[in-house]
FIDO-221577 format. One line per field, with one value per atom (N, C-alpha, C): atom name; residue in three letters; x, y, z; chain. Coordinates in Angstrom, 2 decimals, padded with zeros to 5 digits. Layout:
<nodes>
loba <- (CA|...) .
lotor <- (Ala|...) .
xx <- (X|...) .
yy <- (Y|...) .
zz <- (Z|...) .
kenu <- (A|...) .
</nodes>
This chain:
<nodes>
loba <- (N|CA|C|N|CA|C|N|CA|C|N|CA|C|N|CA|C|N|CA|C|N|CA|C|N|CA|C|N|CA|C|N|CA|C|N|CA|C|N|CA|C|N|CA|C|N|CA|C|N|CA|C|N|CA|C|N|CA|C|N|CA|C|N|CA|C|N|CA|C|N|CA|C|N|CA|C|N|CA|C|N|CA|C|N|CA|C|N|CA|C|N|CA|C|N|CA|C|N|CA|C|N|CA|C|N|CA|C|N|CA|C|N|CA|C|N|CA|C|N|CA|C|N|CA|C|N|CA|C|N|CA|C|N|CA|C|N|CA|C|N|CA|C|N|CA|C|N|CA|C|N|CA|C|N|CA|C|N|CA|C|N|CA|C|N|CA|C|N|CA|C|N|CA|C|N|CA|C|N|CA|C|N|CA|C|N|CA|C|N|CA|C|N|CA|C|N|CA|C|N|CA|C|N|CA|C|N|CA|C|N|CA|C|N|CA|C|N|CA|C|N|CA|C|N|CA|C|N|CA|C|N|CA|C|N|CA|C|N|CA|C|N|CA|C|N|CA|C|N|CA|C|N|CA|C|N|CA|C|N|CA|C|N|CA|C|N|CA|C|N|CA|C|N|CA|C|N|CA|C|N|CA|C) .
lotor <- (Met|Met|Met|Met|Met|Met|Phe|Phe|Phe|Ala|Ala|Ala|Asp|Asp|Asp|Leu|Leu|Leu|Ile|Ile|Ile|Asp|Asp|Asp|Leu|Leu|Leu|Glu|Glu|Glu|Asp|Asp|Asp|Phe|Phe|Phe|Ala|Ala|Ala|Ser|Ser|Ser|Arg|Arg|Arg|Leu|Leu|Leu|Arg|Arg|Arg|Glu|Glu|Glu|Leu|Leu|Leu|Gly|Gly|Gly|Val|Val|Val|Pro|Pro|Pro|Val|Val|Val|Pro|Pro|Pro|Ala|Ala|Ala|Gly|Gly|Gly|Ala|Ala|Ala|Ser|Ser|Ser|Glu|Glu|Glu|Ala|Ala|Ala|Glu|Glu|Glu|Val|Val|Val|Glu|Glu|Glu|Gly|Gly|Gly|Glu|Glu|Glu|Leu|Leu|Leu|Glu|Glu|Glu|Thr|Thr|Thr|Trp|Trp|Trp|Ile|Ile|Ile|Arg|Arg|Arg|Asp|Asp|Asp|Gly|Gly|Gly|Ser|Ser|Ser|Asp|Asp|Asp|Glu|Glu|Glu|Gln|Gln|Gln|Arg|Arg|Arg|Ser|Ser|Ser|Ala|Ala|Ala|Leu|Leu|Leu|Gly|Gly|Gly|Gly|Gly|Gly|Met|Met|Met|Leu|Leu|Leu|Ser|Ser|Ser|Ala|Ala|Ala|Leu|Leu|Leu|Glu|Glu|Glu|Lys|Lys|Lys|Glu|Glu|Glu|Phe|Phe|Phe|Asp|Asp|Asp|Gly|Gly|Gly|Leu|Leu|Leu|Met|Met|Met|Leu|Leu|Leu|Pro|Pro|Pro|Ser|Ser|Ser|Val|Val|Val|Glu|Glu|Glu|Gly|Gly|Gly|Ile|Ile|Ile|Val|Val|Val|Lys|Lys|Lys|Asn|Asn|Asn|Ala|Ala|Ala|Gln|Gln|Gln|Ser|Ser|Ser|Lys|Lys|Lys|Met|Met|Met) .
xx <- (005.70|004.73|003.34|002.38|001.04|000.06|-000.77|-001.79|-003.15|-004.04|-005.39|-006.38|-007.40|-008.46|-009.52|-009.59|-010.58|-011.84|-012.97|-014.20|-014.44|-014.46|-014.68|-016.11|-016.44|-017.81|-018.27|-017.41|-017.81|-018.02|-017.16|-017.36|-018.72|-019.00|-020.26|-021.45|-021.35|-022.44|-022.68|-021.62|-021.75|-022.52|-022.23|-022.96|-024.43|-024.68|-026.07|-026.81|-026.15|-026.77|-027.13|-026.29|-026.59|-027.90|-028.26|-029.52|-030.70|-030.40|-031.46|-031.61|-030.70|-030.73|-030.23|-031.02|-030.65|-029.60|-028.39|-027.30|-026.53|-026.47|-025.74|-024.23|-023.56|-022.09|-021.52|-020.51|-019.86|-020.64|-021.64|-022.48|-021.67|-022.07|-021.43|-021.93|-021.28|-021.71|-023.17|-023.53|-024.91|-025.90|-025.53|-026.42|-026.61|-025.53|-025.63|-026.53|-026.29|-027.08|-028.55|-028.81|-030.19|-030.93|-030.28|-030.91|-031.17|-030.23|-030.39|-031.53|-031.62|-032.70|-034.07|-034.17|-035.43|-035.77|-034.77|-034.97|-035.40|-034.79|-035.18|-036.63|-036.97|-038.33|-039.37|-039.08|-040.07|-039.98|-038.92|-038.70|-039.56|-039.57|-040.32|-039.52|-040.20|-039.51|-038.40|-038.68|-037.68|-036.44|-036.65|-035.53|-034.72|-035.42|-034.71|-033.95|-034.51|-033.82|-032.54|-032.63|-031.45|-030.38|-030.81|-029.86|-029.21|-030.01|-029.46|-028.42|-028.68|-027.71|-026.43|-026.57|-025.39|-024.57|-025.25|-024.53|-023.79|-024.44|-023.79|-022.57|-022.71|-021.59|-020.43|-020.75|-019.70|-018.95|-019.70|-019.06|-018.12|-018.53|-017.67|-016.45|-016.67|-015.59|-014.60|-015.10|-014.26|-014.16|-014.21|-014.14|-012.93|-013.18|-012.10|-011.48|-011.99|-011.40|-012.38|-013.34|-014.26|-013.83|-013.92|-013.67|-014.72|-014.37|-015.32|-016.66|-016.65|-017.91|-018.81|-018.23|-019.00|-019.50|-018.63|-019.03|-020.20|-020.17|-021.26|-022.57|-022.51|-023.72|-024.27|-023.39|-023.82|-024.53|-023.92|-024.52|-025.87|-025.94|-027.19|-028.27|-027.91|-028.87|-029.39|-028.48|-028.90|-029.86|-029.66|-030.54|-031.94|-032.07|-033.37|-034.13|-033.53|-034.18|-034.93) .
yy <- (-075.66|-076.65|-076.00|-076.74|-076.21|-076.97|-076.24|-076.84|-076.47|-077.44|-077.19|-077.41|-076.60|-076.75|-077.65|-078.88|-079.84|-079.76|-080.00|-080.10|-081.58|-081.92|-083.31|-083.47|-084.68|-084.98|-084.12|-083.89|-083.09|-081.62|-081.09|-079.72|-079.60|-080.59|-080.59|-080.71|-081.61|-081.78|-080.49|-079.79|-078.53|-077.51|-077.45|-076.52|-076.92|-078.22|-078.67|-078.29|-078.44|-078.06|-076.58|-075.74|-074.30|-074.04|-074.94|-074.81|-075.44|-076.14|-076.78|-078.27|-078.86|-080.31|-080.96|-081.86|-082.42|-083.53|-083.15|-084.12|-084.12|-085.28|-085.33|-085.19|-084.64|-084.55|-085.96|-086.12|-087.41|-088.40|-087.91|-088.78|-089.45|-090.66|-091.39|-090.84|-091.26|-090.84|-091.23|-092.45|-092.93|-092.11|-091.75|-090.94|-089.54|-088.93|-087.59|-087.65|-088.63|-088.73|-089.01|-089.87|-090.18|-088.98|-088.25|-087.05|-086.01|-085.86|-084.88|-085.27|-086.54|-087.00|-086.77|-087.07|-086.84|-085.36|-084.53|-083.09|-082.54|-083.02|-082.57|-082.97|-084.20|-084.70|-083.93|-083.67|-083.06|-081.54|-080.96|-079.52|-078.69|-077.41|-076.47|-076.10|-075.47|-074.99|-074.01|-073.17|-072.19|-072.90|-073.95|-074.70|-075.38|-075.99|-076.64|-075.62|-074.44|-073.38|-072.96|-072.82|-072.46|-073.54|-074.79|-075.90|-075.87|-075.65|-075.58|-074.49|-073.34|-072.26|-072.62|-073.28|-073.68|-074.72|-075.68|-076.71|-076.11|-075.18|-074.50|-073.71|-073.01|-072.24|-073.15|-074.29|-075.25|-075.75|-076.08|-076.58|-075.54|-074.28|-073.22|-073.00|-072.95|-072.67|-073.82|-075.04|-076.21|-077.10|-076.53|-077.30|-078.23|-079.52|-080.50|-080.71|-080.04|-080.13|-080.70|-081.48|-082.17|-083.63|-084.20|-085.63|-086.35|-087.48|-088.19|-088.50|-088.80|-089.09|-087.86|-086.71|-085.46|-085.13|-085.27|-084.99|-085.88|-087.14|-088.06|-087.63|-087.20|-086.75|-085.50|-084.58|-083.35|-083.68|-084.54|-084.90|-085.59|-086.49|-087.19|-086.22|-085.29|-084.30|-083.44|-083.01|-082.17|-082.91|-084.21|-084.99|-085.16|-084.98|-085.17|-083.86|-082.75|-081.46|-081.02) .
zz <- (-009.99|-009.62|-009.68|-010.23|-010.40|-009.51|-008.82|-007.98|-008.54|-008.58|-009.08|-007.94|-007.91|-006.93|-007.53|-007.05|-007.53|-006.68|-007.31|-006.52|-006.25|-004.97|-004.59|-004.09|-003.66|-003.26|-002.09|-001.11|000.05|-000.34|-001.22|-001.72|-002.42|-003.26|-004.01|-003.06|-002.10|-001.12|-000.34|-000.01|000.71|-000.13|-001.40|-002.28|-002.40|-002.43|-002.47|-001.19|-000.05|001.22|001.23|000.60|000.52|-000.22|-001.13|-001.87|-001.13|-000.05|000.72|000.49|-000.28|-000.48|000.81|001.41|002.72|002.63|002.27|002.16|003.49|004.15|005.43|005.22|006.19|006.13|006.04|005.22|005.07|004.22|003.48|002.67|001.57|001.23|000.13|-001.21|-002.28|-003.62|-003.86|-003.49|-003.69|-002.87|-001.65|-000.80|-001.38|-001.85|-002.45|-003.67|-004.53|-005.75|-005.43|-004.46|-004.08|-003.52|-002.62|-002.04|-003.12|-004.04|-005.11|-006.04|-006.41|-007.28|-006.63|-005.35|-004.62|-004.60|-004.35|-004.28|-005.63|-006.70|-008.05|-008.32|-007.99|-008.24|-007.44|-006.17|-005.27|-005.18|-005.70|-005.57|-006.50|-006.23|-007.05|-008.30|-009.24|-010.44|-010.07|-009.08|-008.63|-008.06|-007.29|-006.72|-007.83|-008.78|-009.90|-010.73|-010.89|-011.63|-010.90|-009.58|-008.79|-008.90|-008.87|-009.01|-010.39|-011.42|-012.78|-012.91|-012.30|-012.32|-011.60|-010.46|-009.69|-010.46|-011.08|-011.84|-013.03|-013.72|-014.85|-014.40|-013.28|-012.74|-012.35|-011.74|-011.37|-012.59|-013.63|-014.85|-015.45|-015.43|-015.96|-015.08|-013.77|-012.83|-012.71|-012.76|-012.52|-013.75|-014.93|-016.17|-016.15|-016.14|-016.12|-014.76|-013.74|-012.41|-011.38|-011.85|-010.94|-010.88|-009.70|-009.61|-010.45|-011.04|-011.91|-011.23|-009.96|-009.26|-009.25|-009.01|-008.99|-010.39|-011.37|-012.75|-013.17|-012.76|-013.07|-012.43|-011.18|-010.49|-011.16|-011.55|-012.23|-013.54|-014.35|-015.64|-015.44|-014.46|-014.18|-013.72|-012.85|-012.36|-013.51|-014.38|-015.51|-016.43|-016.57|-017.45|-016.86|-015.55|-014.88|-014.69|-015.10|-014.89|-016.14) .
kenu <- (A|A|A|A|A|A|A|A|A|A|A|A|A|A|A|A|A|A|A|A|A|A|A|A|A|A|A|A|A|A|A|A|A|A|A|A|A|A|A|A|A|A|A|A|A|A|A|A|A|A|A|A|A|A|A|A|A|A|A|A|A|A|A|A|A|A|A|A|A|A|A|A|A|A|A|A|A|A|A|A|A|A|A|A|A|A|A|A|A|A|A|A|A|A|A|A|A|A|A|A|A|A|A|A|A|A|A|A|A|A|A|A|A|A|A|A|A|A|A|A|A|A|A|A|A|A|A|A|A|A|A|A|A|A|A|A|A|A|A|A|A|A|A|A|A|A|A|A|A|A|A|A|A|A|A|A|A|A|A|A|A|A|A|A|A|A|A|A|A|A|A|A|A|A|A|A|A|A|A|A|A|A|A|A|A|A|A|A|A|A|A|A|A|A|A|A|A|A|A|A|A|A|A|A|A|A|A|A|A|A|A|A|A|A|A|A|A|A|A|A|A|A|A|A|A|A|A|A|A|A|A|A|A|A|A|A|A|A|A|A|A|A|A) .
</nodes>
């Protein structure tokens, strides 16, 4: 039997909080995406660079193992940076 470690919305939100994105615990998909979009828009180049690095690392580490909602938020965030 094979078990895969998926990254879900709460895992993703936790990683965003580590970067300083003010995502509340238990946030919905829309709340996570909204907070992230605001943070990208208002953040510094250094913050956006750190986010870009984290998103790239997530894609490599969890290739094909992200829930679709998380994958959508990642792609949307990358398009706005």
